[in-house]
C-alpha positions as CSV (number, residue, x, y, z in Angstrom):
1,X,-140.3,-7.8,144.1
2,X,-140.3,-11.7,144.0
3,X,-144.0,-11.6,144.6
4,X,-144.5,-9.3,141.7
5,X,-142.3,-11.4,139.5
6,X,-144.5,-14.5,140.5
7,X,-147.7,-12.6,139.7
8,X,-146.4,-11.4,136.3
9,X,-145.3,-15.0,135.5
10,X,-148.6,-16.4,136.5
11,X,-150.3,-13.7,134.5
12,X,-148.1,-14.6,131.5
13,X,-148.9,-18.1,131.8
14,X,-152.6,-17.4,131.9
15,X,-152.3,-15.4,128.7
16,X,-150.4,-18.1,127.0
17,X,-152.9,-20.9,128.1
18,X,-155.7,-18.8,126.8
19,X,-154.0,-18.2,123.4
20,X,-153.1,-21.8,123.3
21,X,-156.7,-22.9,123.9
22,X,-158.0,-20.4,121.4
23,X,-155.5,-21.9,118.8
24,X,-156.9,-25.4,119.6
25,X,-160.4,-24.3,119.2
26,X,-159.6,-22.8,115.9
27,X,-158.0,-26.0,114.5
28,X,-160.4,-28.2,112.7
29,X,-160.0,-31.3,110.7
30,X,-161.4,-31.9,107.1
31,X,-164.4,-33.5,108.4
32,X,-165.3,-30.6,110.5
33,X,-164.1,-27.8,108.1
34,X,-166.9,-25.7,106.4
35,X,-164.2,-24.5,103.9
36,X,-163.1,-28.0,102.8
37,X,-166.7,-29.1,102.2
38,X,-167.8,-25.7,100.8
39,X,-164.9,-26.0,98.3
40,X,-166.1,-29.4,97.1
41,X,-169.5,-28.4,96.7
42,X,-168.4,-25.4,94.8
43,X,-166.1,-27.8,92.4
44,X,-169.2,-29.9,92.0
45,X,-171.3,-26.9,91.2
46,X,-168.8,-25.8,88.8
47,X,-169.1,-29.3,87.3
48,X,-172.7,-28.6,86.8
49,X,-172.1,-25.3,85.0
50,X,-169.4,-26.9,82.8
51,X,-171.8,-29.9,82.0
52,X,-174.4,-27.1,80.6
53,X,-171.8,-25.5,78.6
54,X,-170.4,-28.9,77.4
55,X,-173.9,-30.0,76.4
56,X,-174.6,-26.7,74.5
57,X,-171.2,-27.3,72.5
58,X,-171.5,-31.1,72.1
59,X,-175.2,-32.2,72.3
60,X,-178.3,-31.3,70.3
61,X,-181.2,-29.5,71.9
62,X,-183.4,-32.5,71.7
63,X,-181.7,-34.1,75.1
64,X,-182.4,-30.8,77.0
65,X,-185.2,-31.3,79.8
66,X,-187.3,-28.2,80.1
67,X,-188.5,-29.0,83.4
68,X,-185.0,-29.7,84.9
69,X,-183.3,-26.6,83.1
70,X,-186.2,-24.2,84.5
71,X,-185.5,-25.6,87.9
72,X,-181.7,-25.2,87.6
73,X,-182.1,-21.5,86.7
74,X,-184.4,-20.8,89.9
75,X,-182.0,-23.0,91.8
76,X,-178.8,-21.4,91.0
77,X,-180.2,-17.8,91.2
78,X,-181.3,-18.6,94.9
79,X,-177.9,-20.3,95.8
80,X,-175.7,-17.6,94.3
81,X,-177.5,-15.4,96.9
82,X,-177.2,-17.9,99.6
83,X,-173.3,-18.6,99.0
84,X,-173.0,-14.9,99.4
85,X,-174.7,-14.4,102.7
86,X,-173.7,-17.4,104.5
87,X,-170.9,-17.7,107.0
88,X,-168.3,-18.4,106.0
89,X,-169.0,-16.8,102.8
90,X,-168.3,-18.8,99.8
91,X,-167.4,-16.7,96.8
92,X,-166.4,-19.8,94.6
93,X,-169.8,-21.3,95.1
94,X,-171.6,-18.0,94.3
95,X,-169.4,-17.5,91.2
96,X,-170.3,-21.0,89.9
97,X,-174.0,-20.4,90.4
98,X,-173.9,-17.2,88.5
99,X,-172.2,-19.0,85.6
100,X,-174.9,-21.8,85.8
101,X,-177.7,-19.2,85.6
102,X,-176.2,-17.9,82.4
103,X,-175.6,-21.5,81.0
104,X,-179.0,-22.7,81.8
105,X,-180.7,-19.7,80.3
106,X,-178.7,-20.5,77.0
107,X,-180.0,-24.2,77.3
108,X,-183.5,-22.8,77.8
109,X,-183.2,-20.8,74.7
110,X,-181.9,-23.6,72.5
111,X,-184.9,-25.9,73.8
112,X,-187.5,-23.3,73.1
113,X,-185.9,-22.5,69.5
114,X,-185.8,-26.2,68.7
115,X,-189.6,-26.6,69.8
116,X,-190.5,-23.6,67.6
117,X,-188.7,-25.1,64.7
118,X,-190.8,-28.2,65.1
119,X,-194.0,-26.1,65.1
120,X,-194.8,-26.5,68.9
121,X,-195.7,-23.0,69.3
122,X,-198.5,-23.5,71.8
123,X,-196.3,-25.2,74.2
124,X,-193.6,-22.6,74.0
125,X,-196.4,-20.0,74.8
126,X,-197.4,-22.0,77.9
127,X,-193.8,-22.3,78.9
128,X,-193.5,-18.4,78.5
129,X,-196.6,-17.7,80.5
130,X,-195.5,-20.1,83.4
131,X,-192.1,-18.6,83.5
132,X,-193.5,-15.0,83.6
133,X,-196.0,-15.7,86.3
134,X,-193.3,-17.3,88.5
135,X,-191.1,-14.4,88.0
136,X,-193.8,-12.0,89.0
137,X,-194.6,-14.0,92.1
138,X,-191.2,-14.1,93.3
139,X,-190.7,-10.3,92.7
140,X,-193.8,-9.6,94.8
141,X,-192.5,-11.9,97.5
142,X,-189.2,-10.1,97.6
143,X,-190.7,-6.7,97.7
144,X,-193.3,-7.4,100.4
145,X,-191.5,-10.0,102.4
146,X,-189.6,-7.8,104.9
147,X,-193.0,-6.0,105.7
148,X,-194.9,-9.2,106.1
149,X,-192.0,-10.6,108.3
150,X,-192.0,-7.6,110.6
151,X,-195.9,-7.8,111.0
152,X,-195.8,-11.5,111.9
153,X,-192.7,-11.2,114.4
154,X,-194.4,-8.1,116.2
155,X,-197.8,-9.9,116.5
156,X,-196.6,-12.2,119.1
157,X,-198.3,-15.3,117.6
158,X,-196.2,-17.9,119.4
159,X,-194.5,-20.3,117.1
160,X,-195.6,-18.6,114.0
161,X,-193.7,-15.3,115.1
162,X,-190.6,-17.6,116.2
163,X,-190.6,-19.2,112.7
164,X,-191.1,-15.9,110.9
165,X,-188.1,-14.4,112.6
166,X,-185.8,-17.5,112.4
167,X,-182.3,-17.1,111.0
168,X,-183.0,-19.8,108.4
169,X,-187.0,-19.1,108.3
170,X,-189.3,-18.6,105.2
171,X,-188.3,-15.0,104.9
172,X,-184.7,-15.7,104.3
173,X,-182.8,-17.2,101.4
174,X,-181.5,-19.9,103.8
175,X,-185.0,-21.4,103.6
176,X,-185.7,-20.9,99.9
177,X,-182.4,-22.1,98.5
178,X,-183.0,-25.6,100.0
179,X,-186.6,-25.5,98.6
180,X,-185.4,-25.0,95.1
181,X,-183.2,-27.8,95.6
182,X,-186.2,-29.9,96.5
183,X,-187.6,-28.9,93.0
184,X,-184.5,-30.6,91.4
185,X,-185.0,-33.7,93.5
186,X,-188.7,-33.6,92.8
187,X,-187.9,-33.3,89.0
188,X,-185.6,-36.4,89.2
189,X,-188.0,-38.5,91.1
190,X,-191.0,-37.6,88.7
191,X,-188.7,-38.7,85.8
192,X,-187.2,-41.9,87.0
193,X,-188.1,-43.7,83.9
194,X,-186.6,-41.0,81.6
195,X,-185.1,-42.7,78.4
196,X,-181.2,-43.1,79.1
197,X,-180.4,-41.5,75.7
198,X,-181.7,-38.2,77.1
199,X,-179.7,-38.4,80.3
200,X,-176.5,-36.3,80.5
201,X,-173.9,-38.1,82.2
202,X,-171.9,-34.8,83.0
203,X,-175.1,-33.1,84.5
204,X,-176.1,-36.0,86.6
205,X,-172.4,-36.8,87.8
206,X,-172.4,-33.0,89.0
207,X,-175.8,-33.4,90.7
208,X,-174.8,-36.6,92.4
209,X,-171.5,-35.0,93.7
210,X,-173.4,-31.8,94.7
211,X,-175.8,-33.9,96.9
212,X,-173.0,-35.7,98.6
213,X,-170.9,-32.8,99.4
214,X,-173.8,-30.6,100.6
215,X,-175.1,-33.1,103.0
216,X,-172.3,-32.4,105.0
217,X,-171.5,-28.8,104.3
218,X,-175.0,-27.8,105.4
219,X,-174.2,-28.8,108.9
220,X,-171.1,-26.7,109.2
221,X,-172.2,-23.4,108.1
222,X,-173.9,-20.6,110.1
223,X,-176.9,-20.9,110.3
224,X,-177.0,-24.6,110.4
225,X,-179.5,-25.9,107.7
226,X,-181.1,-29.2,108.4
227,X,-183.5,-28.6,105.4
228,X,-180.5,-28.2,103.2
229,X,-179.0,-31.4,104.5
230,X,-182.3,-33.4,104.0
231,X,-182.7,-32.2,100.4
232,X,-179.1,-33.1,99.5
233,X,-179.6,-36.7,100.9
234,X,-182.6,-36.8,98.4
235,X,-180.8,-35.3,95.5
236,X,-177.9,-37.7,95.9
237,X,-180.1,-40.7,95.8
238,X,-182.2,-39.4,92.8
239,X,-179.3,-38.3,90.8
240,X,-177.2,-41.3,91.5
241,X,-180.3,-43.4,90.3
242,X,-180.2,-41.7,86.8
243,X,-176.4,-41.8,86.7
244,X,-176.4,-45.4,87.2
245,X,-179.0,-46.1,84.7
246,X,-177.0,-44.2,82.0
247,X,-173.8,-45.8,82.9
248,X,-175.4,-49.2,82.8
249,X,-177.1,-48.6,79.5
250,X,-174.0,-47.0,77.7
251,X,-171.2,-49.2,79.2
252,X,-172.3,-52.2,80.9
253,X,-175.5,-53.8,79.6
254,X,-175.3,-56.0,76.6
255,X,-176.3,-54.2,73.3
256,X,-178.8,-56.0,70.8
257,X,-176.7,-58.3,68.7
258,X,-176.2,-56.4,65.4
259,X,-173.0,-58.2,64.3
260,X,-174.8,-61.5,62.9
261,X,-177.1,-59.6,60.9
262,X,-174.2,-57.6,59.3
263,X,-172.2,-60.8,58.7
264,X,-175.3,-62.5,57.1
265,X,-175.8,-59.5,54.7
266,X,-172.2,-59.4,53.9
267,X,-172.1,-63.1,53.0
268,X,-175.3,-62.6,50.8
269,X,-173.4,-59.8,48.8
270,X,-170.6,-62.3,48.2
271,X,-173.0,-65.0,46.9
272,X,-174.5,-62.5,44.6
């Protein structure tokens, strides 16, 4: 009986030790927590949606960048899906991107209406045709993608088949969501000399924070997404550049001295 007690005690000890070790593995610090960084990324994403809504209420359509707005529509459409299928699932992020799609579509409508009012009909037609072609191409890829992927994987083409069947490969949203973010970074890099009066502080603050938070978050999700990490590093740099220029122009740089001219005009009025 004593041997049986010893055996039961040792078995209980083993179970407790196993449970304790599992508990230790589940504990994560803020630095290694995907929920923490995903939450920050979602908050920054909501800032982007809020920026679009705020600009629609408080800013005129002349400041809207059609290139950036179109890219943001594609970007948020893909990331809404990515946030839903990634592990752990991020519904807060998914919701913010759905909201951003709606908000950016409204911004696109405002910008196109403004151009039509100015008589720029040909430019509006060109933009509409490009948007339709992009949508058609995306639809065809979604419809035919699974068939093409299956053919490539089963063809045993070495690295081509491996890449085609990868968890974050080109036939998954884990690949195309980061690619859409490269479009945002590309749009920012192509527009580095954009006039500061046409830069939205709210929008570029949100983009800068998004790049910062997602650089870390992308390394903590399943599957790990190195492409998403690299693009967020680039997004952080390009957006921070624009944001810095805007803050410098509006709040730091010296304004043209208009006061002396005003004083001179006032003195002339007194003399008269």
